[in-house]
N, CA, C and O atoms as a GROMACS GRO file, in nm:
protein
  428
    1MET      N    1   1.661   1.110  -1.024
    1MET     CA    2   1.770   1.030  -1.071
    1MET      C    3   1.851   1.112  -1.173
    1MET      O    4   1.794   1.170  -1.265
    2ALA      N    5   1.983   1.115  -1.157
    2ALA     CA    6   2.070   1.188  -1.248
    2ALA      C    7   2.076   1.117  -1.383
    2ALA      O    8   2.073   0.994  -1.391
    3GLN      N    9   2.084   1.197  -1.488
    3GLN     CA   10   2.092   1.142  -1.623
    3GLN      C   11   2.231   1.082  -1.643
    3GLN      O   12   2.331   1.143  -1.605
    4VAL      N   13   2.236   0.964  -1.701
    4VAL     CA   14   2.362   0.898  -1.729
    4VAL      C   15   2.418   0.956  -1.859
    4VAL      O   16   2.347   0.965  -1.959
    5VAL      N   17   2.544   0.994  -1.857
    5VAL     CA   18   2.609   1.051  -1.974
    5VAL      C   19   2.676   0.938  -2.052
    5VAL      O   20   2.752   0.859  -1.996
    6GLY      N   21   2.647   0.932  -2.181
    6GLY     CA   22   2.702   0.826  -2.263
    6GLY      C   23   2.832   0.865  -2.330
    6GLY      O   24   2.862   0.983  -2.349
    7ASP      N   25   2.908   0.762  -2.364
    7ASP     CA   26   3.034   0.777  -2.435
    7ASP      C   27   3.019   0.712  -2.572
    7ASP      O   28   2.998   0.591  -2.581
    8ALA      N   29   3.029   0.791  -2.678
    8ALA     CA   30   3.005   0.740  -2.814
    8ALA      C   31   3.102   0.630  -2.853
    8ALA      O   32   3.062   0.535  -2.922
    9GLN      N   33   3.227   0.639  -2.812
    9GLN     CA   34   3.324   0.534  -2.847
    9GLN      C   35   3.289   0.402  -2.779
    9GLN      O   36   3.299   0.296  -2.840
   10ALA      N   37   3.249   0.409  -2.654
   10ALA     CA   38   3.205   0.288  -2.584
   10ALA      C   39   3.077   0.235  -2.648
   10ALA      O   40   3.056   0.114  -2.658
   11GLY      N   41   2.991   0.327  -2.692
   11GLY     CA   42   2.867   0.288  -2.758
   11GLY      C   43   2.892   0.218  -2.891
   11GLY      O   44   2.820   0.126  -2.928
   12LYS      N   45   2.994   0.263  -2.962
   12LYS     CA   46   3.029   0.199  -3.090
   12LYS      C   47   3.071   0.055  -3.066
   12LYS      O   48   3.035  -0.035  -3.142
   13LYS      N   49   3.146   0.032  -2.960
   13LYS     CA   50   3.188  -0.105  -2.925
   13LYS      C   51   3.067  -0.187  -2.882
   13LYS      O   52   3.055  -0.304  -2.920
   14ALA      N   53   2.980  -0.129  -2.803
   14ALA     CA   54   2.861  -0.200  -2.756
   14ALA      C   55   2.766  -0.231  -2.872
   14ALA      O   56   2.693  -0.330  -2.868
   15PHE      N   57   2.767  -0.147  -2.975
   15PHE     CA   58   2.677  -0.163  -3.089
   15PHE      C   59   2.710  -0.288  -3.171
   15PHE      O   60   2.627  -0.331  -3.252
   16ILE      N   61   2.823  -0.346  -3.152
   16ILE     CA   62   2.864  -0.465  -3.228
   16ILE      C   63   2.754  -0.572  -3.224
   16ILE      O   64   2.730  -0.639  -3.324
   17GLN      N   65   2.689  -0.588  -3.110
   17GLN     CA   66   2.583  -0.689  -3.099
   17GLN      C   67   2.462  -0.655  -3.186
   17GLN      O   68   2.384  -0.744  -3.220
   18CYS      N   69   2.446  -0.530  -3.221
   18CYS     CA   70   2.332  -0.486  -3.302
   18CYS      C   71   2.356  -0.504  -3.452
   18CYS      O   72   2.262  -0.508  -3.531
   19GLN      N   73   2.483  -0.515  -3.491
   19GLN     CA   74   2.519  -0.518  -3.632
   19GLN      C   75   2.472  -0.643  -3.706
   19GLN      O   76   2.471  -0.644  -3.829
   20ALA      N   77   2.435  -0.744  -3.636
   20ALA     CA   78   2.381  -0.863  -3.703
   20ALA      C   79   2.249  -0.829  -3.773
   20ALA      O   80   2.214  -0.889  -3.874
   21CYS      N   81   2.177  -0.733  -3.717
   21CYS     CA   82   2.044  -0.697  -3.771
   21CYS      C   83   2.036  -0.556  -3.828
   21CYS      O   84   1.944  -0.526  -3.905
   22HIS      N   85   2.130  -0.468  -3.792
   22HIS     CA   86   2.123  -0.327  -3.833
   22HIS      C   87   2.256  -0.278  -3.890
   22HIS      O   88   2.362  -0.303  -3.833
   23SER      N   89   2.249  -0.209  -4.003
   23SER     CA   90   2.367  -0.140  -4.055
   23SER      C   91   2.364   0.003  -4.002
   23SER      O   92   2.263   0.048  -3.949
   24VAL      N   93   2.475   0.072  -4.017
   24VAL     CA   94   2.482   0.212  -3.974
   24VAL      C   95   2.532   0.303  -4.087
   24VAL      O   96   2.555   0.422  -4.064
   25ASP      N   97   2.550   0.249  -4.205
   25ASP     CA   98   2.596   0.327  -4.319
   25ASP      C   99   2.485   0.416  -4.371
   25ASP      O  100   2.367   0.382  -4.366
   26ALA      N  101   2.525   0.532  -4.422
   26ALA     CA  102   2.427   0.629  -4.473
   26ALA      C  103   2.335   0.566  -4.577
   26ALA      O  104   2.215   0.592  -4.576
   27LYS      N  105   2.388   0.487  -4.664
   27LYS     CA  106   2.306   0.420  -4.764
   27LYS      C  107   2.311   0.269  -4.742
   27LYS      O  108   2.302   0.189  -4.834
   28GLY      N  109   2.327   0.234  -4.614
   28GLY     CA  110   2.340   0.094  -4.578
   28GLY      C  111   2.212   0.016  -4.604
   28GLY      O  112   2.102   0.070  -4.600
   29PRO      N  113   2.230  -0.111  -4.630
   29PRO     CA  114   2.114  -0.195  -4.659
   29PRO      C  115   2.031  -0.222  -4.535
   29PRO      O  116   2.081  -0.220  -4.422
   30SER      N  117   1.906  -0.248  -4.557
   30SER     CA  118   1.823  -0.297  -4.448
   30SER      C  119   1.862  -0.444  -4.431
   30SER      O  120   1.888  -0.514  -4.529
   31ARG      N  121   1.865  -0.486  -4.312
   31ARG     CA  122   1.891  -0.627  -4.283
   31ARG      C  123   1.763  -0.679  -4.220
   31ARG      O  124   1.654  -0.649  -4.268
   32MET      N  125   1.776  -0.754  -4.116
   32MET     CA  126   1.657  -0.799  -4.043
   32MET      C  127   1.584  -0.676  -3.987
   32MET      O  128   1.462  -0.676  -3.972
   33GLY      N  129   1.661  -0.572  -3.958
   33GLY     CA  130   1.607  -0.445  -3.913
   33GLY      C  131   1.659  -0.335  -4.004
   33GLY      O  132   1.744  -0.360  -4.089
   34PRO      N  133   1.609  -0.214  -3.988
   34PRO     CA  134   1.649  -0.103  -4.075
   34PRO      C  135   1.790  -0.052  -4.045
   34PRO      O  136   1.844  -0.078  -3.938
   35SER      N  137   1.847   0.021  -4.140
   35SER     CA  138   1.971   0.093  -4.114
   35SER      C  139   1.942   0.197  -4.006
   35SER      O  140   1.836   0.260  -4.006
   36LEU      N  141   2.034   0.215  -3.915
   36LEU     CA  142   2.013   0.311  -3.807
   36LEU      C  143   2.088   0.442  -3.828
   36LEU      O  144   2.096   0.525  -3.738
   37HIS      N  145   2.142   0.460  -3.947
   37HIS     CA  146   2.207   0.586  -3.980
   37HIS      C  147   2.101   0.697  -3.977
   37HIS      O  148   1.998   0.687  -4.043
   38GLY      N  149   2.126   0.801  -3.899
   38GLY     CA  150   2.033   0.913  -3.891
   38GLY      C  151   1.908   0.884  -3.810
   38GLY      O  152   1.809   0.957  -3.822
   39ILE      N  153   1.910   0.781  -3.728
   39ILE     CA  154   1.791   0.742  -3.651
   39ILE      C  155   1.756   0.847  -3.544
   39ILE      O  156   1.639   0.870  -3.517
   40TYR      N  157   1.859   0.910  -3.484
   40TYR     CA  158   1.832   1.005  -3.377
   40TYR      C  159   1.758   1.127  -3.433
   40TYR      O  160   1.805   1.192  -3.526
   41GLY      N  161   1.645   1.155  -3.377
   41GLY     CA  162   1.562   1.267  -3.421
   41GLY      C  163   1.464   1.232  -3.532
   41GLY      O  164   1.380   1.314  -3.569
   42ALA      N  165   1.476   1.111  -3.585
   42ALA     CA  166   1.386   1.068  -3.693
   42ALA      C  167   1.253   1.020  -3.636
   42ALA      O  168   1.245   0.977  -3.521
   43LYS      N  169   1.150   1.029  -3.717
   43LYS     CA  170   1.018   0.978  -3.680
   43LYS      C  171   1.028   0.826  -3.656
   43LYS      O  172   1.095   0.756  -3.732
   44ILE      N  173   0.964   0.779  -3.554
   44ILE     CA  174   0.965   0.636  -3.521
   44ILE      C  175   0.902   0.558  -3.636
   44ILE      O  176   0.801   0.598  -3.693
   45ALA      N  177   0.965   0.446  -3.669
   45ALA     CA  178   0.918   0.353  -3.774
   45ALA      C  179   0.908   0.421  -3.910
   45ALA      O  180   0.808   0.408  -3.980
   46SER      N  181   1.015   0.494  -3.946
   46SER     CA  182   1.009   0.568  -4.073
   46SER      C  183   1.137   0.558  -4.155
   46SER      O  184   1.162   0.644  -4.239
   47ARG      N  185   1.217   0.457  -4.134
   47ARG     CA  186   1.344   0.450  -4.205
   47ARG      C  187   1.321   0.424  -4.353
   47ARG      O  188   1.248   0.332  -4.389
   48PRO      N  189   1.383   0.503  -4.440
   48PRO     CA  190   1.369   0.484  -4.584
   48PRO      C  191   1.416   0.345  -4.627
   48PRO      O  192   1.520   0.297  -4.581
   49GLY      N  193   1.341   0.283  -4.713
   49GLY     CA  194   1.380   0.153  -4.766
   49GLY      C  195   1.348   0.035  -4.676
   49GLY      O  196   1.380  -0.079  -4.710
   50TYR      N  197   1.284   0.060  -4.562
   50TYR     CA  198   1.250  -0.050  -4.471
   50TYR      C  199   1.099  -0.049  -4.448
   50TYR      O  200   1.043   0.052  -4.406
   51SER      N  201   1.036  -0.160  -4.478
   51SER     CA  202   0.889  -0.164  -4.468
   51SER      C  203   0.837  -0.278  -4.382
   51SER      O  204   0.720  -0.316  -4.394
   52HIS      N  205   0.920  -0.332  -4.296
   52HIS     CA  206   0.880  -0.448  -4.217
   52HIS      C  207   0.854  -0.415  -4.070
   52HIS      O  208   0.874  -0.499  -3.982
   53TYR      N  209   0.809  -0.295  -4.044
   53TYR     CA  210   0.779  -0.258  -3.906
   53TYR      C  211   0.652  -0.330  -3.860
   53TYR      O  212   0.558  -0.349  -3.937
   54SER      N  213   0.651  -0.368  -3.734
   54SER     CA  214   0.532  -0.428  -3.676
   54SER      C  215   0.425  -0.321  -3.660
   54SER      O  216   0.456  -0.202  -3.659
   55LYS      N  217   0.300  -0.363  -3.649
   55LYS     CA  218   0.191  -0.268  -3.624
   55LYS      C  219   0.216  -0.192  -3.494
   55LYS      O  220   0.185  -0.074  -3.483
   56ALA      N  221   0.272  -0.263  -3.395
   56ALA     CA  222   0.298  -0.201  -3.265
   56ALA      C  223   0.393  -0.082  -3.277
   56ALA      O  224   0.368   0.024  -3.220
   57LEU      N  225   0.501  -0.099  -3.352
   57LEU     CA  226   0.596   0.010  -3.365
   57LEU      C  227   0.545   0.115  -3.463
   57LEU      O  228   0.563   0.234  -3.441
   58SER      N  229   0.482   0.073  -3.570
   58SER     CA  230   0.426   0.168  -3.667
   58SER      C  231   0.323   0.260  -3.604
   58SER      O  232   0.306   0.373  -3.649
   59GLY      N  233   0.255   0.213  -3.502
   59GLY     CA  234   0.153   0.292  -3.434
   59GLY      C  235   0.208   0.381  -3.324
   59GLY      O  236   0.131   0.450  -3.257
   60THR      N  237   0.339   0.381  -3.306
   60THR     CA  238   0.402   0.463  -3.202
   60THR      C  239   0.434   0.601  -3.258
   60THR      O  240   0.501   0.613  -3.360
   61GLN      N  241   0.386   0.703  -3.191
   61GLN     CA  242   0.405   0.841  -3.235
   61GLN      C  243   0.536   0.898  -3.180
   61GLN      O  244   0.590   0.849  -3.081
   62GLY      N  245   0.584   1.000  -3.246
   62GLY     CA  246   0.699   1.073  -3.196
   62GLY      C  247   0.826   1.046  -3.274
   62GLY      O  248   0.826   0.977  -3.376
   63LYS      N  249   0.933   1.104  -3.222
   63LYS     CA  250   1.065   1.090  -3.283
   63LYS      C  251   1.159   1.023  -3.184
   63LYS      O  252   1.137   1.026  -3.062
   64TRP      N  253   1.263   0.962  -3.238
   64TRP     CA  254   1.363   0.896  -3.153
   64TRP      C  255   1.449   1.002  -3.085
   64TRP      O  256   1.528   1.071  -3.150
   65ASP      N  257   1.432   1.013  -2.953
   65ASP     CA  258   1.513   1.104  -2.873
   65ASP      C  259   1.578   1.020  -2.762
   65ASP      O  260   1.562   0.898  -2.759
   66ASP      N  261   1.648   1.084  -2.671
   66ASP     CA  262   1.716   1.011  -2.565
   66ASP      C  263   1.618   0.925  -2.484
   66ASP      O  264   1.645   0.807  -2.459
   67ALA      N  265   1.507   0.984  -2.444
   67ALA     CA  266   1.412   0.912  -2.359
   67ALA      C  267   1.350   0.792  -2.430
   67ALA      O  268   1.340   0.684  -2.372
   68LYS      N  269   1.307   0.811  -2.554
   68LYS     CA  270   1.244   0.700  -2.627
   68LYS      C  271   1.345   0.591  -2.661
   68LYS      O  272   1.314   0.473  -2.651
   69LEU      N  273   1.466   0.630  -2.701
   69LEU     CA  274   1.568   0.530  -2.728
   69LEU      C  275   1.605   0.453  -2.602
   69LEU      O  276   1.628   0.332  -2.607
   70ASP      N  277   1.610   0.523  -2.489
   70ASP     CA  278   1.641   0.455  -2.363
   70ASP      C  279   1.532   0.353  -2.329
   70ASP      O  280   1.563   0.241  -2.290
   71LEU      N  281   1.407   0.392  -2.345
   71LEU     CA  282   1.297   0.297  -2.319
   71LEU      C  283   1.302   0.179  -2.415
   71LEU      O  284   1.285   0.064  -2.374
   72TRP      N  285   1.326   0.207  -2.544
   72TRP     CA  286   1.334   0.102  -2.645
   72TRP      C  287   1.448   0.005  -2.614
   72TRP      O  288   1.430  -0.117  -2.618
   73LEU      N  289   1.566   0.061  -2.584
   73LEU     CA  290   1.681  -0.024  -2.557
   73LEU      C  291   1.670  -0.099  -2.425
   73LEU      O  292   1.731  -0.204  -2.408
   74THR      N  293   1.592  -0.045  -2.331
   74THR     CA  294   1.572  -0.116  -2.205
   74THR      C  295   1.497  -0.246  -2.230
   74THR      O  296   1.539  -0.352  -2.184
   75ARG      N  297   1.387  -0.237  -2.302
   75ARG     CA  298   1.309  -0.356  -2.338
   75ARG      C  299   1.213  -0.320  -2.450
   75ARG      O  300   1.108  -0.260  -2.426
   76PRO      N  301   1.249  -0.356  -2.573
   76PRO     CA  302   1.165  -0.322  -2.688
   76PRO      C  303   1.019  -0.366  -2.674
   76PRO      O  304   0.928  -0.294  -2.715
   77THR      N  305   0.997  -0.483  -2.617
   77THR     CA  306   0.859  -0.533  -2.606
   77THR      C  307   0.776  -0.453  -2.506
   77THR      O  308   0.653  -0.453  -2.514
   78LYS      N  309   0.841  -0.385  -2.414
   78LYS     CA  310   0.768  -0.300  -2.321
   78LYS      C  311   0.739  -0.164  -2.384
   78LYS      O  312   0.634  -0.105  -2.361
   79PHE      N  313   0.834  -0.114  -2.465
   79PHE     CA  314   0.816   0.014  -2.533
   79PHE      C  315   0.703   0.005  -2.634
   79PHE      O  316   0.618   0.094  -2.642
   80ALA      N  317   0.700  -0.103  -2.711
   80ALA     CA  318   0.598  -0.123  -2.814
   80ALA      C  319   0.547  -0.266  -2.803
   80ALA      O  320   0.597  -0.356  -2.871
   81THR      N  321   0.448  -0.287  -2.718
   81THR     CA  322   0.393  -0.420  -2.696
   81THR      C  323   0.345  -0.478  -2.828
   81THR      O  324   0.262  -0.419  -2.898
   82GLY      N  325   0.399  -0.596  -2.861
   82GLY     CA  326   0.364  -0.661  -2.986
   82GLY      C  327   0.467  -0.640  -3.095
   82GLY      O  328   0.449  -0.686  -3.208
   83THR      N  329   0.578  -0.569  -3.062
   83THR     CA  330   0.683  -0.549  -3.162
   83THR      C  331   0.740  -0.683  -3.206
   83THR      O  332   0.738  -0.780  -3.130
   84SER      N  333   0.790  -0.688  -3.327
   84SER     CA  334   0.849  -0.812  -3.378
   84SER      C  335   0.997  -0.822  -3.345
   84SER      O  336   1.060  -0.924  -3.374
   85MET      N  337   1.054  -0.717  -3.287
   85MET     CA  338   1.196  -0.722  -3.251
   85MET      C  339   1.215  -0.816  -3.133
   85MET      O  340   1.156  -0.797  -3.026
   86ALA      N  341   1.298  -0.918  -3.154
   86ALA     CA  342   1.316  -1.022  -3.052
   86ALA      C  343   1.425  -0.989  -2.951
   86ALA      O  344   1.448  -1.066  -2.859
   87PHE      N  345   1.492  -0.876  -2.967
   87PHE     CA  346   1.600  -0.838  -2.877
   87PHE      C  347   1.547  -0.815  -2.736
   87PHE      O  348   1.449  -0.744  -2.718
   88ALA      N  349   1.612  -0.875  -2.637
   88ALA     CA  350   1.564  -0.868  -2.498
   88ALA      C  351   1.585  -0.731  -2.434
   88ALA      O  352   1.510  -0.692  -2.345
   89GLY      N  353   1.685  -0.659  -2.479
   89GLY     CA  354   1.711  -0.528  -2.421
   89GLY      C  355   1.847  -0.520  -2.356
   89GLY      O  356   1.919  -0.620  -2.345
   90VAL      N  357   1.882  -0.400  -2.313
   90VAL     CA  358   2.011  -0.372  -2.248
   90VAL      C  359   1.980  -0.328  -2.105
   90VAL      O  360   1.932  -0.216  -2.085
   91PRO      N  361   2.007  -0.412  -2.006
   91PRO     CA  362   1.970  -0.376  -1.869
   91PRO      C  363   2.055  -0.266  -1.805
   91PRO      O  364   2.009  -0.199  -1.713
   92ASP      N  365   2.178  -0.247  -1.852
   92ASP     CA  366   2.270  -0.151  -1.792
   92ASP      C  367   2.247  -0.009  -1.844
   92ASP      O  368   2.265   0.016  -1.964
   93PRO      N  369   2.207   0.085  -1.757
   93PRO     CA  370   2.179   0.223  -1.801
   93PRO      C  371   2.300   0.290  -1.867
   93PRO      O  372   2.282   0.365  -1.963
   94LYS      N  373   2.420   0.265  -1.819
   94LYS     CA  374   2.540   0.327  -1.878
   94LYS      C  375   2.561   0.274  -2.020
   94LYS      O  376   2.594   0.351  -2.110
   95ARG      N  377   2.544   0.147  -2.040
   95ARG     CA  378   2.562   0.090  -2.174
   95ARG      C  379   2.457   0.146  -2.271
   95ARG      O  380   2.489   0.175  -2.387
   96ARG      N  381   2.332   0.160  -2.224
   96ARG     CA  382   2.228   0.220  -2.309
   96ARG      C  383   2.267   0.363  -2.345
   96ARG      O  384   2.254   0.403  -2.461
   97ALA      N  385   2.314   0.440  -2.248
   97ALA     CA  386   2.354   0.579  -2.273
   97ALA      C  387   2.470   0.583  -2.373
   97ALA      O  388   2.476   0.673  -2.456
   98ASP      N  389   2.561   0.488  -2.365
   98ASP     CA  390   2.672   0.482  -2.459
   98ASP      C  391   2.622   0.455  -2.601
   98ASP      O  392   2.666   0.520  -2.696
   99VAL      N  393   2.530   0.361  -2.615
   99VAL     CA  394   2.475   0.329  -2.748
   99VAL      C  395   2.400   0.450  -2.804
   99VAL      O  396   2.412   0.482  -2.922
  100ILE      N  397   2.324   0.517  -2.722
  100ILE     CA  398   2.250   0.636  -2.766
  100ILE      C  399   2.349   0.744  -2.810
  100ILE      O  400   2.328   0.809  -2.912
  101ALA      N  401   2.456   0.764  -2.734
  101ALA     CA  402   2.558   0.863  -2.772
  101ALA      C  403   2.617   0.826  -2.908
  101ALA      O  404   2.642   0.915  -2.990
  102TYR      N  405   2.640   0.699  -2.933
  102TYR     CA  406   2.692   0.655  -3.062
  102TYR      C  407   2.591   0.680  -3.173
  102TYR      O  408   2.626   0.730  -3.279
  103LEU      N  409   2.464   0.645  -3.149
  103LEU     CA  410   2.361   0.668  -3.250
  103LEU      C  411   2.351   0.815  -3.289
  103LEU      O  412   2.322   0.847  -3.405
  104LYS      N  413   2.374   0.904  -3.195
  104LYS     CA  414   2.369   1.048  -3.223
  104LYS      C  415   2.478   1.090  -3.320
  104LYS      O  416   2.464   1.192  -3.388
  105THR      N  417   2.587   1.014  -3.328
  105THR     CA  418   2.697   1.051  -3.418
  105THR      C  419   2.670   1.009  -3.562
  105THR      O  420   2.742   1.050  -3.652
  106LEU      N  421   2.568   0.928  -3.585
  106LEU     CA  422   2.541   0.872  -3.717
  106LEU      C  423   2.451   0.966  -3.797
  106LEU      O  424   2.332   0.939  -3.815
  107LYS      N  425   2.508   1.076  -3.843
  107LYS     CA  426   2.431   1.179  -3.914
  107LYS      C  427   2.465   1.178  -4.061
  107LYS      O  428   2.411   1.258  -4.138
   0.00000   0.00000   0.00000
């Protein structure tokens, strides 16, 4: 299967649904979920100033890369069974790729 190429501008628009729970500012506050500024390449469940990770996500090894973000955005409960994130996921591969492209810009 060919890799879907994301568009960061489309991802920024798609991210609007995430803003109820996540900020993207460098020193943005934690909300229901952590700030996602600098999330790409960061260790999973390690955002500074956020301590409400579920055991399921805290026990997940690795860093957030394209593959892990794609799995997470597809269905968080499948990526980390028992996660407290209630978001159902993004079924459209292009939309997920767009959001990932946008997250990569948040450095």
